N, CA, C and O atoms as a Maestro MAE file, in Angstrom:
{
 s_m_m2io_version
 :::
 2.0.0
}

f_m_ct {
 s_m_title
 :::
 protein
 m_atom[220] {
  # First column is atom index #
  i_m_mmod_type
  r_m_x_coord
  r_m_y_coord
  r_m_z_coord
  i_m_residue_number
  s_m_chain_name
  s_m_pdb_residue_name
  s_m_pdb_atom_name
  i_m_atomic_number
  :::
  1 25 155.309 284.267 208.218 1 A "MET " " N  " 7
  2 3 154.364 284.844 208.823 1 A "MET " " CA " 6
  3 2 153.192 284.976 207.384 1 A "MET " " C  " 6
  4 15 153.443 285.644 206.381 1 A "MET " " O  " 8
  5 25 152.136 284.312 207.563 2 A "ASN " " N  " 7
  6 3 151.095 284.422 206.595 2 A "ASN " " CA " 6
  7 2 150.019 285.485 206.900 2 A "ASN " " C  " 6
  8 15 149.724 285.769 208.061 2 A "ASN " " O  " 8
  9 25 149.495 286.012 205.928 3 A "LYS " " N  " 7
  10 3 148.398 287.071 206.060 3 A "LYS " " CA " 6
  11 2 147.315 286.919 204.978 3 A "LYS " " C  " 6
  12 15 147.536 286.590 203.813 3 A "LYS " " O  " 8
  13 25 146.176 287.187 205.488 4 A "THR " " N  " 7
  14 3 144.927 286.888 204.475 4 A "THR " " CA " 6
  15 2 144.529 288.332 204.131 4 A "THR " " C  " 6
  16 15 144.560 289.315 204.871 4 A "THR " " O  " 8
  17 25 144.104 288.234 202.697 5 A "LEU " " N  " 7
  18 3 143.714 289.459 202.004 5 A "LEU " " CA " 6
  19 2 142.598 289.201 201.375 5 A "LEU " " C  " 6
  20 15 142.525 288.189 200.678 5 A "LEU " " O  " 8
  21 25 141.436 290.145 201.518 6 A "GLY " " N  " 7
  22 3 140.229 290.156 200.563 6 A "GLY " " CA " 6
  23 2 139.860 291.495 200.212 6 A "GLY " " C  " 6
  24 15 140.051 292.510 200.882 6 A "GLY " " O  " 8
  25 25 139.249 291.378 198.966 7 A "LEU " " N  " 7
  26 3 138.914 292.547 198.283 7 A "LEU " " CA " 6
  27 2 137.520 292.355 197.892 7 A "LEU " " C  " 6
  28 15 137.115 291.298 197.409 7 A "LEU " " O  " 8
  29 25 136.713 293.482 198.121 8 A "LEU " " N  " 7
  30 3 135.327 293.392 197.873 8 A "LEU " " CA " 6
  31 2 134.649 294.666 197.184 8 A "LEU " " C  " 6
  32 15 134.682 295.680 197.882 8 A "LEU " " O  " 8
  33 25 134.088 294.775 196.034 9 A "PHE " " N  " 7
  34 3 133.248 295.861 195.803 9 A "PHE " " CA " 6
  35 2 131.955 295.656 196.070 9 A "PHE " " C  " 6
  36 15 131.377 294.596 195.832 9 A "PHE " " O  " 8
  37 25 131.325 296.862 196.682 10 A "HIS " " N  " 7
  38 3 130.028 296.802 196.920 10 A "HIS " " CA " 6
  39 2 129.354 298.123 197.011 10 A "HIS " " C  " 6
  40 15 129.951 299.034 197.584 10 A "HIS " " O  " 8
  41 25 128.086 298.340 196.470 11 A "PRO " " N  " 7
  42 3 127.392 299.699 196.563 11 A "PRO " " CA " 6
  43 2 126.997 299.981 198.093 11 A "PRO " " C  " 6
  44 15 126.575 299.092 198.832 11 A "PRO " " O  " 8
  45 25 127.157 301.153 198.439 12 A "LYS " " N  " 7
  46 3 126.758 301.648 199.880 12 A "LYS " " CA " 6
  47 2 125.371 302.277 199.663 12 A "LYS " " C  " 6
  48 15 125.303 303.428 199.233 12 A "LYS " " O  " 8
  49 25 124.278 301.578 199.939 13 A "LYS " " N  " 7
  50 3 123.085 302.081 199.982 13 A "LYS " " CA " 6
  51 2 122.618 303.129 200.898 13 A "LYS " " C  " 6
  52 15 121.590 303.760 200.648 13 A "LYS " " O  " 8
  53 25 123.409 303.370 202.071 14 A "SER " " N  " 7
  54 3 123.199 304.250 202.946 14 A "SER " " CA " 6
  55 2 123.347 305.700 202.476 14 A "SER " " C  " 6
  56 15 122.747 306.636 203.003 14 A "SER " " O  " 8
  57 25 124.134 305.806 201.512 15 A "LYS " " N  " 7
  58 3 124.564 306.940 200.826 15 A "LYS " " CA " 6
  59 2 124.131 307.603 199.399 15 A "LYS " " C  " 6
  60 15 124.842 308.367 198.747 15 A "LYS " " O  " 8
  61 25 122.853 307.167 199.055 16 A "ILE " " N  " 7
  62 3 122.326 307.473 197.799 16 A "ILE " " CA " 6
  63 2 122.158 308.811 197.636 16 A "ILE " " C  " 6
  64 15 121.673 309.493 198.539 16 A "ILE " " O  " 8
  65 25 122.553 309.347 196.424 17 A "ASN " " N  " 7
  66 3 122.825 310.662 196.200 17 A "ASN " " CA " 6
  67 2 121.275 311.506 195.654 17 A "ASN " " C  " 6
  68 15 120.221 310.876 195.743 17 A "ASN " " O  " 8
  69 25 121.275 312.661 195.214 18 A "SER " " N  " 7
  70 3 120.016 313.162 194.825 18 A "SER " " CA " 6
  71 2 119.607 312.728 193.418 18 A "SER " " C  " 6
  72 15 118.420 312.898 193.139 18 A "SER " " O  " 8
  73 25 120.276 312.280 192.638 19 A "ASN " " N  " 7
  74 3 120.165 311.581 191.482 19 A "ASN " " CA " 6
  75 2 119.626 310.112 191.617 19 A "ASN " " C  " 6
  76 15 119.123 309.523 190.660 19 A "ASN " " O  " 8
  77 25 119.747 309.622 192.719 20 A "GLY " " N  " 7
  78 3 119.318 308.244 192.930 20 A "GLY " " CA " 6
  79 2 120.366 307.147 192.683 20 A "GLY " " C  " 6
  80 15 120.081 305.962 192.514 20 A "GLY " " O  " 8
  81 25 121.640 307.673 192.679 21 A "LEU " " N  " 7
  82 3 122.691 306.834 192.370 21 A "LEU " " CA " 6
  83 2 123.370 306.397 193.729 21 A "LEU " " C  " 6
  84 15 123.228 307.008 194.788 21 A "LEU " " O  " 8
  85 25 124.071 305.339 193.566 22 A "THR " " N  " 7
  86 3 124.648 304.751 194.756 22 A "THR " " CA " 6
  87 2 126.173 304.721 194.571 22 A "THR " " C  " 6
  88 15 126.627 304.415 193.468 22 A "THR " " O  " 8
  89 25 126.978 305.019 195.585 23 A "PRO " " N  " 7
  90 3 128.405 305.048 195.289 23 A "PRO " " CA " 6
  91 2 129.023 303.780 195.462 23 A "PRO " " C  " 6
  92 15 128.461 303.090 196.312 23 A "PRO " " O  " 8
  93 25 130.142 303.198 194.840 24 A "ILE " " N  " 7
  94 3 130.754 301.980 195.043 24 A "ILE " " CA " 6
  95 2 131.904 302.013 195.735 24 A "ILE " " C  " 6
  96 15 132.897 302.659 195.401 24 A "ILE " " O  " 8
  97 25 131.776 301.159 196.939 25 A "TYR " " N  " 7
  98 3 133.162 301.029 197.745 25 A "TYR " " CA " 6
  99 2 133.779 299.882 197.557 25 A "TYR " " C  " 6
  100 15 133.247 298.844 197.163 25 A "TYR " " O  " 8
  101 25 135.102 300.067 197.880 26 A "LEU " " N  " 7
  102 3 136.287 299.005 197.844 26 A "LEU " " CA " 6
  103 2 136.293 298.550 199.172 26 A "LEU " " C  " 6
  104 15 136.488 299.465 199.972 26 A "LEU " " O  " 8
  105 25 136.124 297.294 199.737 27 A "ARG " " N  " 7
  106 3 136.424 296.942 201.100 27 A "ARG " " CA " 6
  107 2 137.648 296.047 201.023 27 A "ARG " " C  " 6
  108 15 137.637 295.036 200.321 27 A "ARG " " O  " 8
  109 25 138.575 296.368 201.653 28 A "ILE " " N  " 7
  110 3 139.939 295.855 201.915 28 A "ILE " " CA " 6
  111 2 140.004 295.178 203.135 28 A "ILE " " C  " 6
  112 15 139.727 295.856 204.124 28 A "ILE " " O  " 8
  113 25 140.355 293.795 203.338 29 A "THR " " N  " 7
  114 3 140.274 293.175 204.502 29 A "THR " " CA " 6
  115 2 141.646 292.459 204.614 29 A "THR " " C  " 6
  116 15 141.909 291.595 203.778 29 A "THR " " O  " 8
  117 25 142.534 292.759 205.585 30 A "ILE " " N  " 7
  118 3 143.608 292.043 205.721 30 A "ILE " " CA " 6
  119 2 143.846 291.636 207.349 30 A "ILE " " C  " 6
  120 15 144.037 292.459 208.244 30 A "ILE " " O  " 8
  121 25 143.790 290.233 207.505 31 A "ASP " " N  " 7
  122 3 143.863 289.682 208.835 31 A "ASP " " CA " 6
  123 2 142.699 290.239 209.576 31 A "ASP " " C  " 6
  124 15 142.942 290.845 210.619 31 A "ASP " " O  " 8
  125 25 141.597 290.129 209.221 32 A "SER " " N  " 7
  126 3 140.227 290.486 209.829 32 A "SER " " CA " 6
  127 2 140.057 292.074 210.103 32 A "SER " " C  " 6
  128 15 139.082 292.462 210.746 32 A "SER " " O  " 8
  129 25 140.845 292.822 209.696 33 A "ILE " " N  " 7
  130 3 140.669 294.225 209.742 33 A "ILE " " CA " 6
  131 2 140.221 294.865 208.461 33 A "ILE " " C  " 6
  132 15 140.944 294.811 207.467 33 A "ILE " " O  " 8
  133 25 139.056 295.470 208.445 34 A "ARG " " N  " 7
  134 3 138.588 296.004 207.336 34 A "ARG " " CA " 6
  135 2 138.676 297.552 207.133 34 A "ARG " " C  " 6
  136 15 138.657 298.319 208.096 34 A "ARG " " O  " 8
  137 25 138.761 297.924 206.003 35 A "THR " " N  " 7
  138 3 138.542 299.565 205.682 35 A "THR " " CA " 6
  139 2 138.012 299.602 204.261 35 A "THR " " C  " 6
  140 15 138.363 298.906 203.308 35 A "THR " " O  " 8
  141 25 137.172 300.475 204.310 36 A "ASP " " N  " 7
  142 3 136.245 300.699 203.197 36 A "ASP " " CA " 6
  143 2 136.785 302.075 202.387 36 A "ASP " " C  " 6
  144 15 136.921 303.150 202.971 36 A "ASP " " O  " 8
  145 25 136.999 301.930 201.312 37 A "ILE " " N  " 7
  146 3 137.425 303.089 200.423 37 A "ILE " " CA " 6
  147 2 136.587 303.471 199.356 37 A "ILE " " C  " 6
  148 15 136.166 302.553 198.652 37 A "ILE " " O  " 8
  149 25 136.215 304.758 199.048 38 A "SER " " N  " 7
  150 3 135.196 305.040 197.958 38 A "SER " " CA " 6
  151 2 136.156 304.801 196.632 38 A "SER " " C  " 6
  152 15 137.348 305.104 196.572 38 A "SER " " O  " 8
  153 25 135.359 304.183 195.569 39 A "SER " " N  " 7
  154 3 136.051 304.321 194.136 39 A "SER " " CA " 6
  155 2 135.772 305.598 193.307 39 A "SER " " C  " 6
  156 15 136.270 305.863 192.213 39 A "SER " " O  " 8
  157 25 134.753 306.461 194.124 40 A "LYS " " N  " 7
  158 3 134.438 307.759 193.373 40 A "LYS " " CA " 6
  159 2 133.513 307.248 192.129 40 A "LYS " " C  " 6
  160 15 133.440 307.990 191.150 40 A "LYS " " O  " 8
  161 25 132.903 306.184 192.127 41 A "ARG " " N  " 7
  162 3 131.819 305.656 190.957 41 A "ARG " " CA " 6
  163 2 130.619 305.499 191.494 41 A "ARG " " C  " 6
  164 15 130.469 305.160 192.667 41 A "ARG " " O  " 8
  165 25 129.660 305.732 190.685 42 A "PHE " " N  " 7
  166 3 128.234 305.788 191.002 42 A "PHE " " CA " 6
  167 2 127.340 304.727 190.256 42 A "PHE " " C  " 6
  168 15 127.697 304.437 189.114 42 A "PHE " " O  " 8
  169 25 126.399 304.212 190.686 43 A "ILE " " N  " 7
  170 3 125.691 303.265 189.946 43 A "ILE " " CA " 6
  171 2 124.140 303.243 190.473 43 A "ILE " " C  " 6
  172 15 123.762 303.606 191.587 43 A "ILE " " O  " 8
  173 25 123.353 302.747 189.436 44 A "ASN " " N  " 7
  174 3 122.027 302.644 190.006 44 A "ASN " " CA " 6
  175 2 121.843 301.297 190.519 44 A "ASN " " C  " 6
  176 15 122.039 300.271 189.869 44 A "ASN " " O  " 8
  177 25 121.356 301.382 192.035 45 A "SER " " N  " 7
  178 3 121.572 300.052 192.589 45 A "SER " " CA " 6
  179 2 120.437 298.965 192.185 45 A "SER " " C  " 6
  180 15 120.357 297.913 192.820 45 A "SER " " O  " 8
  181 25 119.749 299.190 191.338 46 A "ASN " " N  " 7
  182 3 119.014 298.117 190.589 46 A "ASN " " CA " 6
  183 2 119.908 297.260 189.635 46 A "ASN " " C  " 6
  184 15 119.725 296.068 189.388 46 A "ASN " " O  " 8
  185 25 120.981 298.115 189.098 47 A "ARG " " N  " 7
  186 3 121.731 297.356 188.153 47 A "ARG " " CA " 6
  187 2 122.797 296.419 188.805 47 A "ARG " " C  " 6
  188 15 123.268 295.495 188.142 47 A "ARG " " O  " 8
  189 25 123.199 296.651 190.142 48 A "TRP " " N  " 7
  190 3 124.149 295.874 190.881 48 A "TRP " " CA " 6
  191 2 123.989 294.387 190.769 48 A "TRP " " C  " 6
  192 15 122.833 294.079 191.056 48 A "TRP " " O  " 8
  193 25 124.783 293.284 190.433 49 A "ASN " " N  " 7
  194 3 124.642 292.133 190.540 49 A "ASN " " CA " 6
  195 2 125.270 291.530 191.915 49 A "ASN " " C  " 6
  196 15 126.462 291.361 192.172 49 A "ASN " " O  " 8
  197 25 124.253 291.281 192.644 50 A "ILE " " N  " 7
  198 3 124.509 290.960 194.129 50 A "ILE " " CA " 6
  199 2 125.534 289.743 194.201 50 A "ILE " " C  " 6
  200 15 126.419 289.744 195.056 50 A "ILE " " O  " 8
  201 25 125.399 288.739 193.314 51 A "THR " " N  " 7
  202 3 126.140 287.401 193.723 51 A "THR " " CA " 6
  203 2 127.453 287.739 192.836 51 A "THR " " C  " 6
  204 15 128.501 287.329 193.335 51 A "THR " " O  " 8
  205 25 127.547 288.312 191.798 52 A "GLY " " N  " 7
  206 3 128.812 288.604 191.159 52 A "GLY " " CA " 6
  207 2 129.579 289.812 191.640 52 A "GLY " " C  " 6
  208 15 130.723 289.970 191.212 52 A "GLY " " O  " 8
  209 25 129.109 290.598 192.408 53 A "HIS " " N  " 7
  210 3 129.568 291.827 192.975 53 A "HIS " " CA " 6
  211 2 130.188 292.738 192.054 53 A "HIS " " C  " 6
  212 15 131.257 293.318 192.245 53 A "HIS " " O  " 8
  213 25 129.259 292.850 190.778 54 A "ARG " " N  " 7
  214 3 129.788 293.678 189.999 54 A "ARG " " CA " 6
  215 2 128.434 294.329 189.251 54 A "ARG " " C  " 6
  216 15 127.291 294.068 189.625 54 A "ARG " " O  " 8
  217 25 128.788 295.313 188.017 55 A "LYS " " N  " 7
  218 3 127.688 295.930 187.554 55 A "LYS " " CA " 6
  219 2 127.098 294.972 186.467 55 A "LYS " " C  " 6
  220 15 126.072 295.283 185.862 55 A "LYS " " O  " 8
  :::
 }
 m_bond[219] {
  # First column is bond index #
  i_m_from
  i_m_to
  i_m_order
  :::
  1 1 2 1
  2 2 3 1
  3 3 4 2
  4 3 5 1
  5 5 6 1
  6 6 7 1
  7 7 8 2
  8 7 9 1
  9 9 10 1
  10 10 11 1
  11 11 12 2
  12 11 13 1
  13 13 14 1
  14 14 15 1
  15 15 16 2
  16 15 17 1
  17 17 18 1
  18 18 19 1
  19 19 20 2
  20 19 21 1
  21 21 22 1
  22 22 23 1
  23 23 24 2
  24 23 25 1
  25 25 26 1
  26 26 27 1
  27 27 28 2
  28 27 29 1
  29 29 30 1
  30 30 31 1
  31 31 32 2
  32 31 33 1
  33 33 34 1
  34 34 35 1
  35 35 36 2
  36 35 37 1
  37 37 38 1
  38 38 39 1
  39 39 40 2
  40 39 41 1
  41 41 42 1
  42 42 43 1
  43 43 44 2
  44 43 45 1
  45 45 46 1
  46 46 47 1
  47 47 48 2
  48 47 49 1
  49 49 50 1
  50 50 51 1
  51 51 52 2
  52 51 53 1
  53 53 54 1
  54 54 55 1
  55 55 56 2
  56 55 57 1
  57 57 58 1
  58 58 59 1
  59 59 60 2
  60 59 61 1
  61 61 62 1
  62 62 63 1
  63 63 64 2
  64 63 65 1
  65 65 66 1
  66 66 67 1
  67 67 68 2
  68 67 69 1
  69 69 70 1
  70 70 71 1
  71 71 72 2
  72 71 73 1
  73 73 74 1
  74 74 75 1
  75 75 76 2
  76 75 77 1
  77 77 78 1
  78 78 79 1
  79 79 80 2
  80 79 81 1
  81 81 82 1
  82 82 83 1
  83 83 84 2
  84 83 85 1
  85 85 86 1
  86 86 87 1
  87 87 88 2
  88 87 89 1
  89 89 90 1
  90 90 91 1
  91 91 92 2
  92 91 93 1
  93 93 94 1
  94 94 95 1
  95 95 96 2
  96 95 97 1
  97 97 98 1
  98 98 99 1
  99 99 100 2
  100 99 101 1
  101 101 102 1
  102 102 103 1
  103 103 104 2
  104 103 105 1
  105 105 106 1
  106 106 107 1
  107 107 108 2
  108 107 109 1
  109 109 110 1
  110 110 111 1
  111 111 112 2
  112 111 113 1
  113 113 114 1
  114 114 115 1
  115 115 116 2
  116 115 117 1
  117 117 118 1
  118 118 119 1
  119 119 120 2
  120 119 121 1
  121 121 122 1
  122 122 123 1
  123 123 124 2
  124 123 125 1
  125 125 126 1
  126 126 127 1
  127 127 128 2
  128 127 129 1
  129 129 130 1
  130 130 131 1
  131 131 132 2
  132 131 133 1
  133 133 134 1
  134 134 135 1
  135 135 136 2
  136 135 137 1
  137 137 138 1
  138 138 139 1
  139 139 140 2
  140 139 141 1
  141 141 142 1
  142 142 143 1
  143 143 144 2
  144 143 145 1
  145 145 146 1
  146 146 147 1
  147 147 148 2
  148 147 149 1
  149 149 150 1
  150 150 151 1
  151 151 152 2
  152 151 153 1
  153 153 154 1
  154 154 155 1
  155 155 156 2
  156 155 157 1
  157 157 158 1
  158 158 159 1
  159 159 160 2
  160 159 161 1
  161 161 162 1
  162 162 163 1
  163 163 164 2
  164 163 165 1
  165 165 166 1
  166 166 167 1
  167 167 168 2
  168 167 169 1
  169 169 170 1
  170 170 171 1
  171 171 172 2
  172 171 173 1
  173 173 174 1
  174 174 175 1
  175 175 176 2
  176 175 177 1
  177 177 178 1
  178 178 179 1
  179 179 180 2
  180 179 181 1
  181 181 182 1
  182 182 183 1
  183 183 184 2
  184 183 185 1
  185 185 186 1
  186 186 187 1
  187 187 188 2
  188 187 189 1
  189 189 190 1
  190 190 191 1
  191 191 192 2
  192 191 193 1
  193 193 194 1
  194 194 195 1
  195 195 196 2
  196 195 197 1
  197 197 198 1
  198 198 199 1
  199 199 200 2
  200 199 201 1
  201 201 202 1
  202 202 203 1
  203 203 204 2
  204 203 205 1
  205 205 206 1
  206 206 207 1
  207 207 208 2
  208 207 209 1
  209 209 210 1
  210 210 211 1
  211 211 212 2
  212 211 213 1
  213 213 214 1
  214 214 215 1
  215 215 216 2
  216 215 217 1
  217 217 218 1
  218 218 219 1
  219 219 220 2
  :::
 }
}
């Protein structure tokens, strides 16, 4: 039985805090079922590298 696994870090721009920082979430996808988990880390959304999915 084969399963697919995907991991993606992304900023969640809908949850910007009072300091203007965006939380970083980890999206885990297993066989097309997605779950988002907070990494409990924050970043200025302007510093996020969209193509590299990193800071």
